[in-house]
VOLONU-960619 format. One record per residue (C-alpha): residue number from 0; residue in one letter; z negated, x, y negated. Coordinates in Angstrom, 1 decimal, always signed. Example, Ala and Ser with C-alpha at 12.3 -4.5 7.8 and 13.67 -1.06 7.14 Angstrom:
REM VOLONU-960619
num  residuo  z  x  y
0  a  -7.8  +12.3  +4.5
1  s  -7.1  +13.7  +1.1
//
This chain:
REM VOLONU-960619
num  residuo  z  x  y
0  x  +218.0  -130.2  +17.8
1  x  +214.7  -128.3  +17.4
2  x  +215.0  -127.5  +21.1
3  x  +218.6  -126.0  +20.7
4  x  +217.4  -124.0  +17.8
5  x  +214.3  -122.6  +19.7
6  x  +216.6  -121.8  +22.7
7  x  +219.2  -120.0  +20.5
8  x  +216.4  -118.1  +18.8
9  x  +214.6  -117.1  +22.1
10  x  +218.2  -116.1  +23.4
11  x  +219.0  -114.1  +20.4
12  x  +215.5  -112.2  +20.6
13  x  +216.2  -111.4  +24.3
14  x  +219.5  -110.1  +23.5
15  x  +218.2  -108.0  +20.5
16  x  +215.2  -106.6  +22.4
17  x  +216.4  -106.3  +25.8
18  x  +220.1  -105.6  +25.8
19  x  +221.2  -104.1  +22.4
20  x  +218.6  -101.4  +22.5
21  x  +220.4  -99.4  +25.1
22  x  +223.9  -97.9  +25.2
23  x  +224.2  -98.7  +28.9
24  x  +223.3  -102.4  +28.3
25  x  +225.6  -102.9  +25.4
26  x  +228.4  -101.2  +27.3
27  x  +227.8  -103.7  +30.3
28  x  +227.8  -106.6  +27.8
29  x  +231.1  -105.5  +26.1
30  x  +232.6  -105.0  +29.7
31  x  +231.5  -108.4  +30.7
32  x  +233.1  -110.1  +27.3
33  x  +236.2  -108.0  +27.9
34  x  +236.9  -109.2  +31.3
35  x  +236.2  -112.9  +30.3
36  x  +238.5  -112.6  +27.3
37  x  +241.2  -110.4  +28.8
38  x  +243.6  -113.5  +29.9
39  x  +243.4  -114.7  +26.2
40  x  +244.8  -111.4  +24.7
41  x  +246.9  -109.9  +27.6
42  x  +248.0  -112.3  +30.1
43  x  +250.3  -110.0  +32.2
44  x  +250.4  -111.2  +35.9
45  x  +250.2  -107.7  +37.3
46  x  +247.0  -106.8  +35.3
47  x  +245.3  -109.9  +36.3
48  x  +246.2  -109.4  +39.8
49  x  +244.7  -105.9  +39.9
50  x  +241.7  -106.8  +37.9
51  x  +241.1  -109.8  +40.4
52  x  +241.3  -107.7  +43.4
53  x  +239.0  -105.2  +41.7
54  x  +236.5  -107.9  +41.0
55  x  +236.6  -108.8  +44.7
56  x  +236.1  -105.4  +46.0
57  x  +233.1  -105.0  +43.5
58  x  +231.2  -107.6  +45.0
59  x  +231.8  -105.9  +48.3
60  x  +230.9  -102.5  +47.0
61  x  +227.6  -103.7  +45.3
62  x  +226.5  -105.4  +48.6
63  x  +226.9  -102.1  +50.5
64  x  +224.8  -100.5  +47.7
65  x  +222.1  -102.9  +48.4
66  x  +221.9  -102.1  +52.0
67  x  +222.5  -98.3  +51.9
68  x  +221.6  -97.5  +48.4
69  x  +218.3  -99.3  +48.2
70  x  +217.0  -99.5  +51.7
71  x  +218.6  -96.3  +53.1
72  x  +220.4  -98.1  +56.0
73  x  +223.8  -96.5  +55.7
74  x  +226.4  -98.7  +57.5
75  x  +229.9  -97.3  +58.5
76  x  +230.9  -100.9  +59.7
77  x  +230.3  -102.8  +56.5
78  x  +233.7  -104.1  +56.9
79  x  +232.6  -106.5  +59.7
80  x  +230.9  -108.8  +57.2
81  x  +233.9  -108.8  +54.8
82  x  +236.2  -109.6  +57.7
83  x  +233.8  -112.2  +59.2
84  x  +233.9  -113.9  +55.7
85  x  +237.6  -113.8  +55.5
86  x  +238.5  -114.9  +59.0
87  x  +236.0  -117.6  +59.0
88  x  +237.1  -119.0  +55.7
89  x  +240.9  -118.7  +56.7
90  x  +240.4  -120.3  +60.3
91  x  +238.7  -123.3  +59.0
92  x  +241.2  -123.9  +56.0
93  x  +244.3  -123.1  +58.3
94  x  +243.4  -125.1  +61.6
95  x  +240.9  -127.8  +60.2
96  x  +242.7  -128.2  +56.6
97  x  +239.2  -127.8  +55.0
98  x  +238.8  -127.4  +51.3
99  x  +238.5  -123.7  +50.2
100  x  +235.5  -124.8  +48.3
101  x  +233.9  -125.7  +51.5
102  x  +235.3  -122.9  +53.6
103  x  +234.1  -120.1  +51.5
104  x  +230.3  -121.0  +51.6
105  x  +230.8  -121.4  +55.4
106  x  +232.5  -117.9  +55.6
107  x  +229.4  -116.4  +53.7
108  x  +227.2  -118.2  +56.0
109  x  +228.9  -116.8  +59.1
110  x  +228.7  -113.3  +57.5
111  x  +224.9  -113.8  +57.2
112  x  +224.6  -114.8  +60.8
113  x  +226.5  -111.7  +61.7
114  x  +224.1  -109.5  +59.5
115  x  +221.4  -111.0  +61.4
116  x  +222.9  -109.9  +64.7
117  x  +223.7  -106.5  +63.4
118  x  +220.4  -106.0  +61.8
119  x  +218.4  -107.1  +64.9
120  x  +220.5  -104.9  +67.3
121  x  +220.2  -101.9  +65.1
122  x  +216.5  -102.4  +63.9
123  x  +215.1  -99.3  +65.7
124  x  +217.8  -97.0  +64.8
125  x  +217.9  -94.6  +61.8
126  x  +220.2  -92.1  +60.2
127  x  +223.4  -91.1  +61.9
128  x  +222.5  -93.2  +64.8
129  x  +222.4  -96.4  +62.8
130  x  +225.7  -95.5  +60.9
131  x  +227.6  -94.9  +64.3
132  x  +226.3  -98.0  +65.8
133  x  +227.4  -100.2  +62.9
134  x  +230.8  -98.5  +63.1
135  x  +231.3  -100.1  +66.4
136  x  +230.9  -103.8  +65.5
137  x  +234.3  -104.0  +63.6
138  x  +236.0  -102.5  +66.5
139  x  +234.4  -105.0  +69.0
140  x  +235.5  -107.8  +66.6
141  x  +239.0  -106.7  +66.3
142  x  +239.2  -106.4  +70.1
143  x  +238.1  -110.1  +70.4
144  x  +240.6  -111.2  +67.7
145  x  +243.5  -109.4  +69.5
146  x  +242.4  -111.1  +72.8
147  x  +242.8  -114.5  +71.2
148  x  +246.1  -114.4  +69.3
149  x  +246.8  -118.1  +69.6
150  x  +243.5  -118.6  +67.5
151  x  +243.5  -115.5  +65.2
152  x  +247.1  -114.6  +64.9
153  x  +246.6  -111.2  +66.7
154  x  +247.8  -108.3  +64.9
155  x  +249.6  -110.5  +62.2
156  x  +246.4  -112.3  +61.2
157  x  +246.3  -115.6  +59.6
158  x  +248.8  -116.3  +56.9
159  x  +249.5  -119.2  +54.6
160  x  +245.9  -119.8  +53.7
161  x  +245.4  -122.4  +50.9
162  x  +244.2  -120.9  +47.6
163  x  +241.0  -122.2  +46.0
164  x  +242.9  -122.7  +42.8
165  x  +246.5  -122.5  +41.9
166  x  +247.3  -120.5  +38.9
167  x  +246.9  -116.7  +38.5
168  x  +244.5  -117.1  +35.2
169  x  +242.3  -119.6  +37.4
170  x  +242.2  -117.1  +40.3
171  x  +241.1  -114.4  +37.8
172  x  +238.4  -116.3  +36.3
173  x  +237.2  -117.4  +39.6
174  x  +236.8  -113.9  +41.1
175  x  +235.6  -112.4  +37.8
176  x  +232.9  -115.2  +37.4
177  x  +231.7  -114.8  +40.8
178  x  +231.7  -111.1  +40.6
179  x  +229.6  -111.2  +37.5
180  x  +227.2  -113.5  +39.0
181  x  +226.9  -111.6  +42.4
182  x  +226.4  -108.3  +40.8
183  x  +223.7  -109.8  +38.4
184  x  +222.0  -111.3  +41.5
185  x  +222.2  -108.1  +43.3
186  x  +220.9  -106.2  +40.3
187  x  +217.9  -108.7  +39.9
188  x  +217.2  -108.2  +43.8
189  x  +217.1  -104.5  +43.3
190  x  +215.0  -104.7  +40.5
191  x  +212.4  -107.0  +41.9
192  x  +209.3  -106.4  +44.2
193  x  +211.7  -106.8  +47.2
194  x  +214.0  -104.1  +45.8
195  x  +210.9  -101.9  +45.2
196  x  +209.7  -102.2  +48.9
197  x  +213.4  -101.3  +50.0
198  x  +213.1  -98.2  +47.9
199  x  +209.9  -97.3  +49.6
200  x  +211.3  -98.0  +53.1
201  x  +214.0  -95.6  +52.0
202  x  +211.9  -92.9  +51.1
203  x  +209.2  -93.0  +53.7
204  x  +209.2  -96.0  +56.2
205  x  +206.3  -94.6  +58.0
206  x  +204.1  -94.6  +55.0
207  x  +205.2  -98.3  +54.3
208  x  +204.2  -99.4  +57.8
209  x  +200.7  -97.5  +57.2
210  x  +200.4  -99.3  +54.0
211  x  +200.8  -102.9  +55.9
212  x  +204.3  -103.6  +54.9
213  x  +206.5  -105.3  +57.8
214  x  +209.3  -102.8  +57.4
215  x  +211.4  -104.6  +60.2
216  x  +211.5  -107.8  +58.4
217  x  +212.7  -106.3  +55.2
218  x  +215.4  -104.3  +56.9
219  x  +216.9  -107.3  +58.6
220  x  +216.5  -109.2  +55.3
221  x  +218.4  -106.5  +53.5
222  x  +221.2  -106.8  +56.3
223  x  +221.2  -110.5  +55.6
224  x  +221.5  -110.3  +51.7
225  x  +224.1  -107.6  +51.8
226  x  +226.1  -109.5  +54.5
227  x  +226.1  -112.7  +52.3
228  x  +227.5  -110.9  +49.2
229  x  +230.2  -109.1  +51.4
230  x  +231.0  -112.5  +53.0
231  x  +231.6  -114.0  +49.8
232  x  +234.0  -111.1  +48.7
233  x  +235.6  -111.6  +52.1
234  x  +236.3  -115.4  +51.6
235  x  +237.6  -114.8  +48.0
236  x  +240.1  -112.1  +49.5
237  x  +241.3  -114.6  +52.0
238  x  +242.2  -117.3  +49.7
239  x  +243.4  -115.1  +46.8
240  x  +245.8  -113.2  +49.2
241  x  +246.4  -116.3  +51.2
242  x  +245.8  -114.3  +54.5
243  x  +243.2  -112.7  +56.7
244  x  +244.4  -109.9  +59.0
245  x  +242.9  -107.0  +61.0
246  x  +243.0  -104.8  +57.6
247  x  +239.8  -106.7  +56.6
248  x  +238.1  -105.3  +59.5
249  x  +239.5  -101.7  +59.6
250  x  +237.2  -98.8  +59.4
251  x  +239.3  -97.5  +56.5
252  x  +237.7  -100.2  +54.4
253  x  +234.3  -99.4  +55.4
254  x  +234.9  -95.8  +54.5
255  x  +236.4  -96.8  +51.2
256  x  +233.3  -98.8  +50.0
257  x  +231.2  -95.9  +50.9
258  x  +233.5  -93.6  +48.6
259  x  +233.1  -96.0  +45.8
260  x  +229.4  -96.0  +46.1
261  x  +229.0  -92.3  +46.2
262  x  +231.6  -91.8  +43.3
263  x  +229.9  -94.3  +41.2
264  x  +226.2  -93.6  +42.1
265  x  +224.2  -95.2  +44.9
266  x  +221.1  -97.4  +44.4
267  x  +222.3  -98.3  +40.9
268  x  +224.6  -101.5  +41.5
269  x  +226.5  -100.7  +38.4
270  x  +227.7  -97.3  +39.7
271  x  +229.8  -98.8  +42.6
272  x  +231.3  -101.6  +40.4
273  x  +232.3  -98.8  +37.8
274  x  +233.7  -96.8  +40.6
275  x  +236.0  -99.9  +41.8
276  x  +237.2  -100.8  +38.4
277  x  +238.2  -97.2  +37.7
278  x  +239.6  -96.0  +41.3
279  x  +241.2  -99.2  +42.5
280  x  +243.4  -99.9  +39.3
281  x  +244.3  -95.9  +39.4
282  x  +245.4  -95.9  +42.8
283  x  +247.4  -99.3  +42.5
284  x  +249.0  -97.9  +39.3
285  x  +250.0  -94.5  +40.8
286  x  +251.4  -96.4  +43.8
287  x  +254.2  -97.6  +41.6
288  x  +255.6  -94.2  +40.9
289  x  +258.0  -92.6  +43.5
290  x  +256.5  -89.2  +42.6
291  x  +252.9  -90.3  +43.4
292  x  +253.4  -93.0  +46.1
293  x  +253.1  -90.4  +48.9
294  x  +250.3  -88.4  +47.5
295  x  +248.3  -91.0  +45.6
296  x  +245.5  -90.7  +48.3
297  x  +245.4  -87.0  +47.7
298  x  +245.1  -87.4  +44.0
299  x  +242.4  -90.0  +44.8
300  x  +240.4  -87.6  +47.0
301  x  +240.7  -84.8  +44.4
302  x  +239.3  -87.1  +41.8
303  x  +236.5  -88.0  +44.0
304  x  +235.6  -84.3  +45.1
305  x  +235.6  -83.2  +41.3
306  x  +233.0  -86.1  +40.5
307  x  +230.8  -85.0  +43.4
308  x  +231.2  -81.4  +42.4
309  x  +230.0  -81.8  +38.9
310  x  +228.1  -85.1  +39.1
311  x  +226.1  -85.2  +42.4
312  x  +224.3  -88.5  +41.7
313  x  +227.7  -90.1  +40.8
314  x  +229.6  -90.9  +37.6
315  x  +227.4  -93.9  +36.6
316  x  +224.1  -92.1  +36.5
317  x  +225.8  -89.1  +34.8
318  x  +227.2  -91.1  +32.0
319  x  +223.9  -92.9  +31.6
320  x  +221.7  -89.8  +31.5
321  x  +224.0  -88.5  +28.6
322  x  +223.5  -91.6  +26.5
323  x  +219.8  -92.1  +27.3
324  x  +216.5  -90.5  +27.5
325  x  +213.6  -91.3  +30.0
326  x  +210.1  -91.5  +28.6
327  x  +207.9  -89.1  +30.3
328  x  +204.9  -91.3  +29.8
329  x  +206.2  -95.1  +30.5
330  x  +209.3  -94.2  +32.2
331  x  +211.3  -96.5  +30.0
332  x  +214.9  -95.7  +28.7
333  x  +215.6  -94.9  +25.1
334  x  +218.8  -94.0  +23.0
335  x  +219.3  -90.4  +23.3
336  x  +219.1  -90.0  +19.4
337  x  +215.4  -91.3  +19.3
338  x  +212.4  -88.9  +19.0
339  x  +209.8  -91.3  +20.1
340  x  +209.6  -94.0  +22.9
341  x  +210.5  -97.5  +21.7
342  x  +207.8  -98.9  +23.8
343  x  +204.7  -96.5  +23.9
344  x  +205.9  -94.2  +21.0
345  x  +205.4  -91.1  +23.1
346  x  +207.5  -88.0  +22.1
347  x  +210.8  -87.8  +23.8
348  x  +211.8  -84.3  +25.0
//
């Protein structure tokens, strides 16, 4: 009993001192609780389907942000990891009748192997050369899949994949819980010493090498970690939609994730997730109206352009900067109403 009380007291102290002190963290906590409680207060099947898809794509967007936002390795072919996770999980489930709970981790592992291959082949490339090189990998894999229609289903893909769970509510909670855990894990990676090294590589790789950092190893590790989360998203997609087709490897999906991350704010993790939960439901909702069905992508493009015009760093950082101030001395964040830093008591401007 004493251990439980001590754990509860420690948890409350951490919540009060680390989370409830900043508006951005309070907003994340409220958002996570709202997602977990949504089926209890609003069990509409359409809403849960849209949020489930948004959760899956949020994992995908956060994985791209880990690679491009933190390490500066901008990939225009990130859909290959999503597609490998989806196809591997779907093939094993369809042809070998394996449980989705087994095929989904295998799909993520296959995406990791693909990430190692792509990372090693593109190791010496930078900038636009790297982006163009990564763009070719989904096209190559699509060509292989079309050449083996008996195995992959060709242009129709693989349909009738078994779901991991049956009910819509269970699918919702599976996607949301995995998304929350994945996004938190990516945030912890970005906030760790490893993430600091990735930041340094993005800013000046030559200086990192001069200081003794093995930059090729960290760049490949960034590909591996990013691919693993993208593979998880792809496997979830395959078992939720019950199919894995060429759409999971299309370049449009790769460019879509770039738009999400730029819209929300790169190298933030929370920015791409915010962008997905705003833009995906919006475009899906507009698609239900005859007036907007043919122009919804145009509306989507206009919204993105306006955000980039008035918020160059993205929507997430823009909102956070309006609610918080950065201490000039210790660089910690404070509520915008404070006059002194909550940690070092320096005067806030």
